[in-house]
N, C-alpha and C positions, 0 to 999 in steps of 0.2 A: 573409816581411815585413810589416811594419807596413799596417793597412788605409788608404790613401789617400782621398782626396776630388778625385773623377775627374773631368774638364771637357774636350768633346771636341768642337773646331771642327773641320768637313768631317762630318756624319751622311750622307755617302755608301755606298759601300759597304765599303769596309776600315773607316772610323770608326765605322759603328755596331756591327755584329760586333763588332770591337777592344773597343770597350766597352762589349756586351754579357755579354761570355770577361770584362772585370775585372769588372764586374759578380756575372756571378756565381761570380767566385774568395775573393768578401767584400771588393770595395773599394763605395765611394759613387759612383750620377756622378750628379754634383748639375745637371746642366744642358746640352743641347745646342743647335751652333745648325746650320742649314739650314733655307733658304729651299725649295730645289725643292718641286712637292708629292711626286718618290719621297722625299727627306729627312723631310718630315714623317710620309709613312707609314713607314718604318724605324725612327725615334723609336717611332713607334707599337708596331710590334709588337715592338721589338728592347730598346726601354728604358722599357717602361708605366710614365707616372707621372713621368716623366722630364722639366724644365722646357723648353720650347725658346725660346733667350733672344737676343740678340743674341752675336756673338763678344767684347765689349769686356767684357758681363758677364757670361759663360760663363769667360772668363780670372780674372776679378778675383775667384771666388765657386772656387778647387780647391788645389789641393795639387800637382795633376798635370793638366797639360793637353796633352790630343793635339792635335793640328795634323794633319787627316788629306783635306790639300788638295790640288788638283795643282801637277805640281812649278811650273810657272811661277807661279803665287800665293803660290809660298810664303814667299819675300822679303817680296816685301809685307804678307800678311798680319803675318810674325811683327814688320816694319816701324811696322804700322799702330797693332797690340797695347803696342808697346813708347810707342813716341812717344804712345800716350794715355792712358797709368799703369797700363792694367790687368795688366800682369805686376809680379811682387815679388817681392825677392827673395829666394835662397836654392829658389822655384817647381822643379821639375820641368817644364821644356818637351819635349817629345816630340814628331817629324816618322814619318810613315810611309811619307817618300821612298823608293825605289828610290834614285833618281837621287847625291841630295843628301845628305853630309857635314852638320861643324859648320858649315859656313862660312855658310851659307845662315842656321842660326840666332845669326849675331851679335849684330840689335841686341834678342836676349831676355837673354844671355851682359853684354851689356854695362849692363844692368839692375839686375845683378845673380841671374838664373835660370841654373842649372842647361840642360845642355842633351843632348838624345842624340836617336840616330836608332836605329831602330827598324820594319823592313820586313819584314812576313812574305814570303816566296817563294811566294806560291799565288795564283790564279788566285776572285777571290770573285764571289757572285750576289749578295752582300747581302744574305738571309735566314739560317731560322735552320739553315736545311744547315752553314753555312760551320764552327760553330761544331766541331760533332764532325770538322769538317776541321783542326780551329788542332792536334789533338791532332801531337801528332810536327811539327808543319812547321818549316819552320828560320825562323829571324829573321835579316837581317843585322844586325848593328848595330856603331855607330861611335860613343863614349863617351870624353870621361876618366876619369881615376885615378878620381875620383870619383866617376862615375857610372856604373862598370861596376854593380857589388854593386846598386846596385838596379832599374838593367835588367835585369839577368839576374835579377830576380827577378820582375819582370815577366812578361815571356816565361815561368817557368818557371808562375806564378799562371793564363795561357795553358793554358796542356801543352805548348810548343812547343821548340822547343833554340836553342839560343843561337851564332852564328858569328858571329865579331867582322872585323871589314873593314874596316882602314885608309882613311884619310880619301881618299887620294889612288886607293883603288882602286872608290869609291862610284859613280863610270858606269862602268868597265867591267862590274866584279862587277850590275849591272842590266840591261847589254847582253847581259848573259851568260844572261840568263833572259829579257829577253824577246825574243832570237833563238829560246830554244826551246819559250817559251809562244806567245807573240805570233804569232810567224813560223808553228808547231806549227797556229794556227786555220785562218791563211790555208789554209795545205797542203793541208788536213784539206777545209776547206770547196770546195778547186778541185779534190780528191782524188771527192768526192762531187759536183757537175757534170757531172765526163768519165762517173761511173757512169750517172747520171741519164741523159747524152745517149747512152750505149749501153742505153739502157732498162733499167738496173735501179729497181725499183717500190721498194725499201727501201736505198739508198742505205749509210746508216749503219747497215747492220744488217751488209752486204754486208763493211765494210770490222772493221767491231767486234775482231772475232778476230784479222784479222791487224795491226791494228795494234796493238790490245794485246800483241801477241806482240812485234812490232816495236821496241817503243816497252823492255817488259824487257828482251830482247836487248840493244841500243845501250848503253843506263846498263849493263848488266853484263859488255860485252863491247869498247863502245864501238866502231871501226872493223870489227874481226873479224866483225861481225853483220852485212854489208850482203851482199847479195847482190840478184840481180836483172840486168840485162840491161847495163847499165854491165859492172859490175866479170867475165861474163862476156864481153864483147868481144861481142858481140849482135847486131850493126852493122846486121842487116835489122830486127832485132826494133824495133830503135831508131828508125830509120828511118822505120818504118811506123805508130809511135807517133807520130811529128813530123807526121806526114803527115794523124795520122785526127784527131788534137789542132785541128791546122790548121784542116778542115774541118768540126769539128763541138764543137768549145770552143775557141777560139781567145783568149779572156781569162785560160784557164787556159798558155798556150804561154809566155810568157817567164820565169814562174816555173817550170817542166817544163823548160826550155833552162837556166835558171842553176844548178838543182840537181842537173839531171845534169852539166852544167858539172863543180859543186864534188864529187858523186860521184866521176864521170874523176877528177880529179888527184889525191883522195885513194885511187882505187886504181892510180895508175901510181905514188903515194909509195910503199906500201904493196906494190911489184911483181908484184899479181895482175894489170895487164895489161901487155904490152908496148907501148914507146910506136911503136913502127909503128902498130898495130891503135889505139892512143889519140888517134892523130895524125888517124887516119879517122873515131872516132869526133866531134871536132874540128871534121873538117870541114863531117860532119852539122849537127852544132849550128849551124854560123855563117852553113851554107845555109839552115836554117830561122830563126834571126833576119835577115839580110838580108831574106828571104822578108815576112818580119812585116813590116817595117821600109818594108822600100816601099810595100802597101798602107798601113800606117799614114798612109805621107806621101799616097799618094792619095784616101784618104779627106780627110785633111785637107786637098787642095784641093778636091776637089770640095764643100765647106762652105765655100768662101771667097766 
């Protein structure tokens, strides 16, 4: 596709990296907006020589405006730029939110801009490391018929793969990504805390091969990759887990119980666990949850 003059509002982890990727593909990044110290550092590191300007100045000076701001700020930013006259007819305004589609850019469309959503399904560090990770990254796209070709071209320039998401499915699409990635971070961190409580000197090294294999198996085979005491119906093991987690890593108990319930339900559904044993497993989880709730109430009373 023809080279574009690119401006980015929001030089955070995503905006700075995507802008750097477009620059490497031959587009000219003319200006970037970012007020925090971290944003200034990213602009200097990933976009050397690019001017740092106010959002309205960035918007006025580009063909492609990349809005990489937090979800809850997006509508206000689009409205502010449209109301200030910074957007112009025919300009391509693209946001990077997973949750939002085109509706949030209605202020831009109303003044004649072309709009699209282009969300990379990846977690970012905000450093040059991310540029290689863009290769093969799936981008969740939403755009009108007239913008589809140019947005697909941007994704190709970044080395990514286009996946079209209907406007009404954006939030569900984003929920799937957040559940898989954000909650995975919480899960892994808590698993490391439990191992540390058990005396592991390097919990990450202990988990790495196991988690890598589990992730690969789950992505390839879904529920059939499930192993462990829940699907085996090992009541004594689960009871012992709950007891020791309560005693040594109580901050992880709630998620252990919640994920054990979810795993139990899937094991029953696919027939690997008979209902009677599943009911006994639920009783164990209920009891642990009740004890945790009682402790929380006691702590709350002691603070009054």
